[in-house]
All heavy atoms as a GROMACS GRO file, in nm:
protein
  510
    1MET      N    1 -17.322   0.288  11.857
    1MET     CA    2 -17.197   0.337  11.806
    1MET      C    3 -17.097   0.221  11.805
    1MET      O    4 -17.085   0.150  11.904
    1MET     CB    5 -17.147   0.450  11.895
    1MET     CG    6 -17.082   0.560  11.816
    1MET     SD    7 -17.028   0.700  11.915
    1MET     CE    8 -17.181   0.768  11.973
    2PRO      N    9 -17.024   0.204  11.698
    2PRO     CA   10 -16.928   0.093  11.688
    2PRO      C   11 -16.807   0.112  11.780
    2PRO      O   12 -16.766   0.223  11.811
    2PRO     CB   13 -16.883   0.097  11.542
    2PRO     CG   14 -16.982   0.178  11.471
    2PRO     CD   15 -17.040   0.273  11.571
    3LEU      N   16 -16.752  -0.001  11.820
    3LEU     CA   17 -16.630  -0.004  11.900
    3LEU      C   18 -16.516  -0.042  11.808
    3LEU      O   19 -16.520  -0.146  11.742
    3LEU     CB   20 -16.646  -0.107  12.012
    3LEU     CG   21 -16.529  -0.126  12.107
    3LEU    CD1   22 -16.508  -0.001  12.190
    3LEU    CD2   23 -16.556  -0.245  12.198
    4TYR      N   24 -16.414   0.042  11.803
    4TYR     CA   25 -16.299   0.017  11.716
    4TYR      C   26 -16.176  -0.010  11.800
    4TYR      O   27 -16.156   0.050  11.905
    4TYR     CB   28 -16.272   0.139  11.626
    4TYR     CG   29 -16.382   0.166  11.528
    4TYR    CD1   30 -16.479   0.260  11.555
    4TYR    CD2   31 -16.388   0.095  11.409
    4TYR    CE1   32 -16.582   0.284  11.464
    4TYR    CE2   33 -16.491   0.119  11.318
    4TYR     CZ   34 -16.587   0.213  11.347
    4TYR     OH   35 -16.688   0.236  11.259
    5GLN      N   36 -16.092  -0.100  11.751
    5GLN     CA   37 -15.967  -0.134  11.817
    5GLN      C   38 -15.853  -0.076  11.734
    5GLN      O   39 -15.854  -0.084  11.611
    5GLN     CB   40 -15.953  -0.285  11.827
    5GLN     CG   41 -15.830  -0.327  11.903
    5GLN     CD   42 -15.826  -0.477  11.924
    5GLN    OE1   43 -15.900  -0.553  11.861
    5GLN    NE2   44 -15.739  -0.521  12.011
    6TYR      N   45 -15.757  -0.016  11.802
    6TYR     CA   46 -15.644   0.048  11.736
    6TYR      C   47 -15.512   0.000  11.794
    6TYR      O   48 -15.505  -0.043  11.910
    6TYR     CB   49 -15.650   0.200  11.755
    6TYR     CG   50 -15.772   0.266  11.696
    6TYR    CD1   51 -15.887   0.281  11.771
    6TYR    CD2   52 -15.771   0.313  11.566
    6TYR    CE1   53 -16.000   0.343  11.717
    6TYR    CE2   54 -15.883   0.375  11.512
    6TYR     CZ   55 -15.996   0.390  11.588
    6TYR     OH   56 -16.106   0.450  11.535
    7VAL      N   57 -15.405   0.014  11.713
    7VAL     CA   58 -15.268  -0.012  11.757
    7VAL      C   59 -15.186   0.110  11.717
    7VAL      O   60 -15.191   0.153  11.601
    7VAL     CB   61 -15.210  -0.139  11.691
    7VAL    CG1   62 -15.065  -0.159  11.732
    7VAL    CG2   63 -15.292  -0.261  11.724
    8CYS      N   64 -15.110   0.163  11.812
    8CYS     CA   65 -15.028   0.279  11.785
    8CYS      C   66 -14.906   0.239  11.702
    8CYS      O   67 -14.837   0.142  11.734
    8CYS     CB   68 -14.982   0.344  11.915
    8CYS     SG   69 -14.876   0.489  11.890
    9GLN      N   70 -14.880   0.314  11.596
    9GLN     CA   71 -14.766   0.287  11.508
    9GLN      C   72 -14.635   0.326  11.575
    9GLN      O   73 -14.530   0.274  11.540
    9GLN     CB   74 -14.782   0.362  11.376
    9GLN     CG   75 -14.906   0.323  11.298
    9GLN     CD   76 -14.902   0.178  11.253
    9GLN    OE1   77 -14.800   0.129  11.206
    9GLN    NE2   78 -15.013   0.109  11.268
   10ALA      N   79 -14.639   0.419  11.672
   10ALA     CA   80 -14.517   0.468  11.736
   10ALA      C   81 -14.476   0.384  11.857
   10ALA      O   82 -14.360   0.344  11.868
   10ALA     CB   83 -14.536   0.613  11.779
   11CYS      N   84 -14.571   0.356  11.948
   11CYS     CA   85 -14.534   0.288  12.072
   11CYS      C   86 -14.593   0.148  12.087
   11CYS      O   87 -14.563   0.078  12.183
   11CYS     CB   88 -14.574   0.374  12.192
   11CYS     SG   89 -14.751   0.385  12.224
   12GLY      N   90 -14.684   0.107  11.997
   12GLY     CA   91 -14.742  -0.027  12.003
   12GLY      C   92 -14.859  -0.042  12.099
   12GLY      O   93 -14.911  -0.152  12.115
   13HIS      N   94 -14.900   0.066  12.163
   13HIS     CA   95 -15.013   0.062  12.258
   13HIS      C   96 -15.141   0.020  12.185
   13HIS      O   97 -15.173   0.072  12.078
   13HIS     CB   98 -15.031   0.199  12.322
   13HIS     CG   99 -15.144   0.208  12.419
   13HIS    ND1  100 -15.146   0.136  12.536
   13HIS    CD2  101 -15.258   0.280  12.416
   13HIS    CE1  102 -15.258   0.164  12.601
   13HIS    NE2  103 -15.328   0.252  12.530
   14GLU      N  104 -15.214  -0.077  12.242
   14GLU     CA  105 -15.341  -0.122  12.186
   14GLU      C  106 -15.453  -0.068  12.273
   14GLU      O  107 -15.446  -0.073  12.394
   14GLU     CB  108 -15.346  -0.275  12.184
   14GLU     CG  109 -15.243  -0.336  12.091
   14GLU     CD  110 -15.251  -0.488  12.087
   14GLU    OE1  111 -15.359  -0.544  12.115
   14GLU    OE2  112 -15.148  -0.549  12.056
   15PHE      N  113 -15.558  -0.016  12.208
   15PHE     CA  114 -15.670   0.042  12.282
   15PHE      C  115 -15.796   0.037  12.197
   15PHE      O  116 -15.791   0.010  12.078
   15PHE     CB  117 -15.638   0.186  12.325
   15PHE     CG  118 -15.614   0.281  12.211
   15PHE    CD1  119 -15.715   0.366  12.168
   15PHE    CD2  120 -15.492   0.286  12.146
   15PHE    CE1  121 -15.694   0.454  12.063
   15PHE    CE2  122 -15.469   0.373  12.042
   15PHE     CZ  123 -15.570   0.458  12.000
   16GLU      N  124 -15.910   0.063  12.262
   16GLU     CA  125 -16.039   0.062  12.195
   16GLU      C  126 -16.106   0.198  12.212
   16GLU      O  127 -16.089   0.263  12.314
   16GLU     CB  128 -16.129  -0.046  12.254
   16GLU     CG  129 -16.074  -0.186  12.234
   16GLU     CD  130 -16.155  -0.291  12.307
   16GLU    OE1  131 -16.240  -0.255  12.391
   16GLU    OE2  132 -16.130  -0.409  12.283
   17VAL      N  133 -16.183   0.236  12.111
   17VAL     CA  134 -16.257   0.361  12.115
   17VAL      C  135 -16.397   0.337  12.059
   17VAL      O  136 -16.411   0.277  11.952
   17VAL     CB  137 -16.188   0.471  12.029
   17VAL    CG1  138 -16.272   0.597  12.024
   17VAL    CG2  139 -16.050   0.501  12.082
   18MET      N  140 -16.499   0.382  12.130
   18MET     CA  141 -16.634   0.376  12.079
   18MET      C  142 -16.662   0.513  12.017
   18MET      O  143 -16.662   0.615  12.086
   18MET     CB  144 -16.735   0.346  12.190
   18MET     CG  145 -16.873   0.320  12.135
   18MET     SD  146 -16.990   0.264  12.260
   18MET     CE  147 -16.926   0.102  12.297
   19THR      N  148 -16.679   0.514  11.885
   19THR     CA  149 -16.697   0.639  11.813
   19THR      C  150 -16.782   0.616  11.689
   19THR      O  151 -16.802   0.502  11.647
   19THR     CB  152 -16.560   0.700  11.775
   19THR    OG1  153 -16.580   0.831  11.723
   19THR    CG2  154 -16.486   0.616  11.675
   20SER      N  155 -16.830   0.722  11.632
   20SER     CA  156 -16.910   0.710  11.510
   20SER      C  157 -16.822   0.672  11.392
   20SER      O  158 -16.700   0.696  11.393
   20SER     CB  159 -16.983   0.841  11.481
   20SER     OG  160 -16.890   0.945  11.461
   21MET      N  161 -16.882   0.614  11.290
   21MET     CA  162 -16.807   0.571  11.173
   21MET      C  163 -16.737   0.686  11.104
   21MET      O  164 -16.627   0.670  11.053
   21MET     CB  165 -16.900   0.498  11.075
   21MET     CG  166 -16.946   0.364  11.126
   21MET     SD  167 -17.062   0.282  11.016
   21MET     CE  168 -16.955   0.244  10.879
   22ASP      N  169 -16.798   0.803  11.105
   22ASP     CA  170 -16.737   0.916  11.035
   22ASP      C  171 -16.618   0.976  11.111
   22ASP      O  172 -16.543   1.057  11.056
   22ASP     CB  173 -16.840   1.025  11.003
   22ASP     CG  174 -16.908   1.084  11.125
   22ASP    OD1  175 -16.920   1.013  11.227
   22ASP    OD2  176 -16.950   1.199  11.117
   23LYS      N  177 -16.596   0.935  11.236
   23LYS     CA  178 -16.482   0.984  11.314
   23LYS      C  179 -16.381   0.876  11.347
   23LYS      O  180 -16.285   0.900  11.419
   23LYS     CB  181 -16.532   1.049  11.443
   23LYS     CG  182 -16.612   1.174  11.418
   23LYS     CD  183 -16.646   1.244  11.546
   23LYS     CE  184 -16.722   1.372  11.512
   23LYS     NZ  185 -16.743   1.455  11.628
   24ARG      N  186 -16.399   0.757  11.292
   24ARG     CA  187 -16.312   0.644  11.326
   24ARG      C  188 -16.167   0.664  11.284
   24ARG      O  189 -16.077   0.608  11.344
   24ARG     CB  190 -16.366   0.515  11.266
   24ARG     CG  191 -16.362   0.514  11.115
   24ARG     CD  192 -16.424   0.391  11.058
   24ARG     NE  193 -16.427   0.404  10.913
   24ARG     CZ  194 -16.514   0.345  10.837
   24ARG    NH1  195 -16.605   0.268  10.890
   24ARG    NH2  196 -16.510   0.362  10.707
   25ASP      N  197 -16.142   0.747  11.184
   25ASP     CA  198 -16.005   0.769  11.137
   25ASP      C  199 -15.938   0.888  11.205
   25ASP      O  200 -15.827   0.925  11.170
   25ASP     CB  201 -16.004   0.787  10.985
   25ASP     CG  202 -16.046   0.660  10.913
   25ASP    OD1  203 -16.015   0.550  10.963
   25ASP    OD2  204 -16.111   0.670  10.808
   26GLU      N  205 -16.005   0.948  11.304
   26GLU     CA  206 -15.950   1.063  11.375
   26GLU      C  207 -15.878   1.025  11.504
   26GLU      O  208 -15.826   1.111  11.574
   26GLU     CB  209 -16.062   1.163  11.407
   26GLU     CG  210 -16.126   1.222  11.283
   26GLU     CD  211 -16.243   1.315  11.317
   26GLU    OE1  212 -16.262   1.349  11.436
   26GLU    OE2  213 -16.315   1.351  11.223
   27ALA      N  214 -15.875   0.897  11.538
   27ALA     CA  215 -15.816   0.852  11.663
   27ALA      C  216 -15.665   0.873  11.665
   27ALA      O  217 -15.598   0.863  11.562
   27ALA     CB  218 -15.847   0.704  11.687
   28VAL      N  219 -15.615   0.904  11.784
   28VAL     CA  220 -15.471   0.913  11.808
   28VAL      C  221 -15.443   0.834  11.935
   28VAL      O  222 -15.531   0.811  12.016
   28VAL     CB  223 -15.421   1.059  11.825
   28VAL    CG1  224 -15.437   1.137  11.696
   28VAL    CG2  225 -15.490   1.128  11.938
   29CYS      N  226 -15.320   0.794  11.954
   29CYS     CA  227 -15.282   0.715  12.071
   29CYS      C  228 -15.299   0.797  12.198
   29CYS      O  229 -15.243   0.906  12.209
   29CYS     CB  230 -15.138   0.668  12.057
   29CYS     SG  231 -15.080   0.572  12.199
   30PRO      N  232 -15.375   0.745  12.297
   30PRO     CA  233 -15.392   0.818  12.422
   30PRO      C  234 -15.266   0.816  12.508
   30PRO      O  235 -15.252   0.896  12.600
   30PRO     CB  236 -15.506   0.744  12.491
   30PRO     CG  237 -15.499   0.605  12.438
   30PRO     CD  238 -15.452   0.620  12.295
   31LYS      N  239 -15.174   0.728  12.477
   31LYS     CA  240 -15.051   0.715  12.556
   31LYS      C  241 -14.943   0.811  12.508
   31LYS      O  242 -14.878   0.878  12.589
   31LYS     CB  243 -15.001   0.571  12.548
   31LYS     CG  244 -14.889   0.537  12.640
   31LYS     CD  245 -14.861   0.388  12.634
   31LYS     CE  246 -14.745   0.353  12.725
   31LYS     NZ  247 -14.715   0.210  12.717
   32CYS      N  248 -14.922   0.820  12.376
   32CYS     CA  249 -14.812   0.903  12.326
   32CYS      C  250 -14.854   1.005  12.222
   32CYS      O  251 -14.774   1.086  12.178
   32CYS     CB  252 -14.702   0.814  12.267
   32CYS     SG  253 -14.743   0.741  12.106
   33GLY      N  254 -14.981   1.000  12.178
   33GLY     CA  255 -15.029   1.095  12.077
   33GLY      C  256 -14.991   1.056  11.935
   33GLY      O  257 -15.011   1.134  11.842
   34GLY      N  258 -14.937   0.936  11.920
   34GLY     CA  259 -14.891   0.890  11.789
   34GLY      C  260 -15.002   0.850  11.694
   34GLY      O  261 -15.119   0.838  11.731
   35THR      N  262 -14.962   0.824  11.571
   35THR     CA  263 -15.053   0.779  11.466
   35THR      C  264 -15.093   0.634  11.493
   35THR      O  265 -15.010   0.553  11.533
   35THR     CB  266 -14.984   0.788  11.328
   35THR    OG1  267 -14.942   0.922  11.309
   35THR    CG2  268 -15.077   0.747  11.217
   36VAL      N  269 -15.221   0.602  11.469
   36VAL     CA  270 -15.271   0.468  11.498
   36VAL      C  271 -15.324   0.402  11.371
   36VAL      O  272 -15.355   0.468  11.273
   36VAL     CB  273 -15.381   0.471  11.605
   36VAL    CG1  274 -15.327   0.523  11.737
   36VAL    CG2  275 -15.501   0.552  11.561
   37LYS      N  276 -15.335   0.271  11.379
   37LYS     CA  277 -15.393   0.191  11.272
   37LYS      C  278 -15.505   0.109  11.332
   37LYS      O  279 -15.489   0.051  11.440
   37LYS     CB  280 -15.286   0.100  11.212
   37LYS     CG  281 -15.336   0.016  11.098
   37LYS     CD  282 -15.223  -0.066  11.038
   37LYS     CE  283 -15.278  -0.151  10.924
   37LYS     NZ  284 -15.173  -0.233  10.865
   38ARG      N  285 -15.619   0.105  11.263
   38ARG     CA  286 -15.731   0.025  11.311
   38ARG      C  287 -15.700  -0.123  11.298
   38ARG      O  288 -15.642  -0.166  11.201
   38ARG     CB  289 -15.858   0.055  11.232
   38ARG     CG  290 -15.942   0.161  11.294
   38ARG     CD  291 -16.075   0.177  11.226
   38ARG     NE  292 -16.057   0.235  11.093
   38ARG     CZ  293 -16.121   0.195  10.985
   38ARG    NH1  294 -16.209   0.099  10.992
   38ARG    NH2  295 -16.099   0.252  10.871
   39SER      N  296 -15.743  -0.201  11.398
   39SER     CA  297 -15.730  -0.346  11.397
   39SER      C  298 -15.866  -0.408  11.372
   39SER      O  299 -15.969  -0.348  11.403
   39SER     CB  300 -15.678  -0.396  11.532
   39SER     OG  301 -15.551  -0.346  11.558
   40TRP      N  302 -15.869  -0.526  11.323
   40TRP     CA  303 -15.994  -0.598  11.300
   40TRP      C  304 -16.042  -0.658  11.430
   40TRP      O  305 -15.966  -0.719  11.503
   40TRP     CB  306 -15.972  -0.707  11.196
   40TRP     CG  307 -16.090  -0.793  11.177
   40TRP    CD1  308 -16.104  -0.922  11.218
   40TRP    CD2  309 -16.212  -0.759  11.111
   40TRP    NE1  310 -16.228  -0.969  11.183
   40TRP    CE2  311 -16.295  -0.871  11.118
   40TRP    CE3  312 -16.258  -0.644  11.050
   40TRP    CZ2  313 -16.424  -0.871  11.063
   40TRP    CZ3  314 -16.387  -0.645  10.996
   40TRP    CH2  315 -16.466  -0.757  11.003
   41MET      N  316 -16.172  -0.640  11.461
   41MET     CA  317 -16.229  -0.694  11.584
   41MET      C  318 -16.325  -0.808  11.560
   41MET      O  319 -16.378  -0.865  11.652
   41MET     CB  320 -16.302  -0.584  11.662
   41MET     CG  321 -16.208  -0.486  11.724
   41MET     SD  322 -16.290  -0.372  11.832
   41MET     CE  323 -16.344  -0.479  11.963
   42GLY      N  324 -16.352  -0.843  11.437
   42GLY     CA  325 -16.440  -0.956  11.409
   42GLY      C  326 -16.586  -0.931  11.443
   42GLY      O  327 -16.637  -0.821  11.428
   43ALA      N  328 -16.652  -1.033  11.494
   43ALA     CA  329 -16.796  -1.030  11.517
   43ALA      C  330 -16.839  -0.936  11.629
   43ALA      O  331 -16.957  -0.909  11.643
   43ALA     CB  332 -16.846  -1.171  11.547
   44CYS      N  333 -16.749  -0.889  11.711
   44CYS     CA  334 -16.786  -0.805  11.824
   44CYS      C  335 -16.762  -0.658  11.797
   44CYS      O  336 -16.734  -0.581  11.887
   44CYS     CB  337 -16.709  -0.847  11.948
   44CYS     SG  338 -16.757  -1.010  12.003
   45ALA      N  339 -16.774  -0.618  11.674
   45ALA     CA  340 -16.747  -0.480  11.635
   45ALA      C  341 -16.838  -0.380  11.704
   45ALA      O  342 -16.805  -0.263  11.713
   45ALA     CB  343 -16.759  -0.464  11.484
   46PHE      N  344 -16.953  -0.424  11.755
   46PHE     CA  345 -17.043  -0.332  11.823
   46PHE      C  346 -17.042  -0.351  11.973
   46PHE      O  347 -17.125  -0.297  12.042
   46PHE     CB  348 -17.185  -0.344  11.766
   46PHE     CG  349 -17.193  -0.288  11.628
   46PHE    CD1  350 -17.169  -0.368  11.518
   46PHE    CD2  351 -17.219  -0.155  11.608
   46PHE    CE1  352 -17.172  -0.316  11.390
   46PHE    CE2  353 -17.223  -0.101  11.480
   46PHE     CZ  354 -17.199  -0.182  11.371
   47GLY      N  355 -16.946  -0.424  12.025
   47GLY     CA  356 -16.929  -0.438  12.169
   47GLY      C  357 -17.047  -0.501  12.240
   47GLY      O  358 -17.128  -0.571  12.181
   48ASN      N  359 -17.059  -0.478  12.367
   48ASN     CA  360 -17.162  -0.536  12.451
   48ASN      C  361 -17.280  -0.440  12.458
   48ASN      O  362 -17.296  -0.366  12.553
   48ASN     CB  363 -17.105  -0.564  12.590
   48ASN     CG  364 -17.202  -0.640  12.676
   48ASN    OD1  365 -17.302  -0.689  12.629
   48ASN    ND2  366 -17.171  -0.649  12.804
   49MET      N  367 -17.363  -0.442  12.355
   49MET     CA  368 -17.474  -0.348  12.346
   49MET      C  369 -17.606  -0.422  12.348
   49MET      O  370 -17.614  -0.540  12.318
   49MET     CB  371 -17.464  -0.267  12.217
   49MET     CG  372 -17.336  -0.188  12.206
   49MET     SD  373 -17.321  -0.110  12.046
   49MET     CE  374 -17.420   0.033  12.074
   50LYS      N  375 -17.710  -0.351  12.379
   50LYS     CA  376 -17.845  -0.406  12.377
   50LYS      C  377 -17.908  -0.363  12.244
   50LYS      O  378 -17.911  -0.246  12.212
   50LYS     CB  379 -17.926  -0.351  12.494
   50LYS     CG  380 -18.058  -0.418  12.512
   50LYS     CD  381 -18.122  -0.367  12.639
   50LYS     CE  382 -18.231  -0.462  12.682
   50LYS     NZ  383 -18.280  -0.430  12.814
   51TYR      N  384 -17.956  -0.459  12.168
   51TYR     CA  385 -18.014  -0.429  12.038
   51TYR      C  386 -18.161  -0.393  12.054
   51TYR      O  387 -18.240  -0.471  12.106
   51TYR     CB  388 -17.999  -0.548  11.944
   51TYR     CG  389 -17.855  -0.566  11.906
   51TYR    CD1  390 -17.775  -0.655  11.976
   51TYR    CD2  391 -17.798  -0.491  11.805
   51TYR    CE1  392 -17.641  -0.670  11.943
   51TYR    CE2  393 -17.666  -0.505  11.772
   51TYR     CZ  394 -17.587  -0.596  11.842
   51TYR     OH  395 -17.456  -0.608  11.810
   52ALA      N  396 -18.197  -0.275  12.013
   52ALA     CA  397 -18.334  -0.225  12.026
   52ALA      C  398 -18.432  -0.312  11.949
   52ALA      O  399 -18.408  -0.350  11.836
   52ALA     CB  400 -18.340  -0.082  11.975
   53GLY      N  401 -18.540  -0.347  12.016
   53GLY     CA  402 -18.647  -0.423  11.953
   53GLY      C  403 -18.624  -0.572  11.946
   53GLY      O  404 -18.715  -0.647  11.914
   54SER      N  405 -18.506  -0.620  11.980
   54SER     CA  406 -18.481  -0.764  11.969
   54SER      C  407 -18.500  -0.835  12.102
   54SER      O  408 -18.514  -0.956  12.105
   54SER     CB  409 -18.339  -0.790  11.918
   54SER     OG  410 -18.245  -0.754  12.017
   55GLY      N  411 -18.494  -0.760  12.212
   55GLY     CA  412 -18.505  -0.823  12.344
   55GLY      C  413 -18.380  -0.901  12.378
   55GLY      O  414 -18.376  -0.974  12.476
   56LYS      N  415 -18.278  -0.889  12.300
   56LYS     CA  416 -18.155  -0.964  12.317
   56LYS      C  417 -18.047  -0.874  12.376
   56LYS      O  418 -18.027  -0.764  12.329
   56LYS     CB  419 -18.111  -1.015  12.179
   56LYS     CG  420 -17.983  -1.090  12.176
   56LYS     CD  421 -17.957  -1.133  12.033
   56LYS     CE  422 -17.821  -1.193  12.019
   56LYS     NZ  423 -17.790  -1.228  11.882
   57THR      N  424 -17.979  -0.918  12.477
   57THR     CA  425 -17.866  -0.842  12.530
   57THR      C  426 -17.740  -0.901  12.470
   57THR      O  427 -17.732  -1.018  12.442
   57THR     CB  428 -17.860  -0.848  12.683
   57THR    OG1  429 -17.851  -0.983  12.722
   57THR    CG2  430 -17.979  -0.780  12.746
   58GLY      N  431 -17.642  -0.819  12.453
   58GLY     CA  432 -17.515  -0.867  12.400
   58GLY      C  433 -17.508  -0.855  12.251
   58GLY      O  434 -17.478  -0.752  12.198
   59GLY      N  435 -17.536  -0.961  12.180
   59GLY     CA  436 -17.524  -0.960  12.036
   59GLY      C  437 -17.382  -0.991  11.995
   59GLY      O  438 -17.338  -0.960  11.886
   60CYS      N  439 -17.309  -1.054  12.083
   60CYS     CA  440 -17.169  -1.082  12.062
   60CYS      C  441 -17.152  -1.221  12.002
   60CYS      O  442 -17.246  -1.297  11.987
   60CYS     CB  443 -17.097  -1.073  12.197
   60CYS     SG  444 -16.922  -1.100  12.186
   61CYS      N  445 -17.028  -1.253  11.972
   61CYS     CA  446 -16.995  -1.384  11.917
   61CYS      C  447 -16.987  -1.489  12.028
   61CYS      O  448 -16.958  -1.604  12.001
   61CYS     CB  449 -16.862  -1.377  11.842
   61CYS     SG  450 -16.726  -1.316  11.943
   62GLU      N  451 -17.011  -1.451  12.151
   62GLU     CA  452 -17.004  -1.535  12.269
   62GLU      C  453 -16.864  -1.589  12.293
   62GLU      O  454 -16.816  -1.672  12.221
   62GLU     CB  455 -17.106  -1.649  12.262
   62GLU     CG  456 -17.248  -1.599  12.259
   62GLU     CD  457 -17.350  -1.711  12.264
   62GLU    OE1  458 -17.313  -1.825  12.298
   62GLU    OE2  459 -17.466  -1.682  12.235
   63GLY      N  460 -16.801  -1.538  12.394
   63GLY     CA  461 -16.669  -1.584  12.432
   63GLY      C  462 -16.555  -1.494  12.386
   63GLY      O  463 -16.440  -1.530  12.401
   64CYS      N  464 -16.587  -1.378  12.329
   64CYS     CA  465 -16.479  -1.292  12.286
   64CYS      C  466 -16.416  -1.225  12.407
   64CYS      O  467 -16.481  -1.207  12.510
   64CYS     CB  468 -16.528  -1.188  12.185
   64CYS     SG  469 -16.614  -1.049  12.258
   65PRO      N  470 -16.291  -1.184  12.398
   65PRO     CA  471 -16.224  -1.121  12.512
   65PRO      C  472 -16.272  -0.979  12.542
   65PRO      O  473 -16.246  -0.927  12.648
   65PRO     CB  474 -16.077  -1.120  12.470
   65PRO     CG  475 -16.080  -1.120  12.322
   65PRO     CD  476 -16.201  -1.199  12.284
   66HIS      N  477 -16.342  -0.916  12.449
   66HIS     CA  478 -16.381  -0.776  12.466
   66HIS      C  479 -16.502  -0.757  12.554
   66HIS      O  480 -16.512  -0.659  12.624
   66HIS     CB  481 -16.404  -0.710  12.330
   66HIS     CG  482 -16.283  -0.714  12.245
   66HIS    ND1  483 -16.173  -0.637  12.271
   66HIS    CD2  484 -16.251  -0.792  12.141
   66HIS    CE1  485 -16.079  -0.666  12.182
   66HIS    NE2  486 -16.123  -0.759  12.104
   67CYS      N  487 -16.595  -0.850  12.552
   67CYS     CA  488 -16.715  -0.831  12.634
   67CYS      C  489 -16.748  -0.957  12.716
   67CYS      O  490 -16.854  -0.963  12.777
   67CYS     CB  491 -16.833  -0.788  12.548
   67CYS     SG  492 -16.885  -0.914  12.432
   68GLY      N  493 -16.664  -1.057  12.713
   68GLY     CA  494 -16.687  -1.176  12.792
   68GLY      C  495 -16.799  -1.264  12.741
   68GLY      O  496 -16.847  -1.351  12.810
   69GLY      N  497 -16.844  -1.242  12.617
   69GLY     CA  498 -16.948  -1.325  12.561
   69GLY      C  499 -17.086  -1.293  12.610
   69GLY      O  500 -17.176  -1.374  12.602
   70HIS      N  501 -17.107  -1.175  12.662
   70HIS     CA  502 -17.239  -1.136  12.714
   70HIS      C  503 -17.325  -1.085  12.600
   70HIS      O  504 -17.286  -1.020  12.514
   70HIS     CB  505 -17.225  -1.028  12.820
   70HIS     CG  506 -17.148  -1.074  12.938
   70HIS    ND1  507 -17.200  -1.159  13.031
   70HIS    CD2  508 -17.019  -1.051  12.974
   70HIS    CE1  509 -17.109  -1.184  13.123
   70HIS    NE2  510 -16.998  -1.119  13.090
   0.00000   0.00000   0.00000
């Protein structure tokens, strides 16, 4: 499941949500309940996950702030 980063339009709170693609536009700010806008996360859009069949852990861009490059 992809990890999405959001910014609240009302209070500016930044947060991440791991959700399915079909529910990514249903997020609301957990702090104030306000409307949010998705932010771009770059190469780490799938977070620190283990890719099935590859034997590889991580799959990150290495060094990103979201998963520490694992």
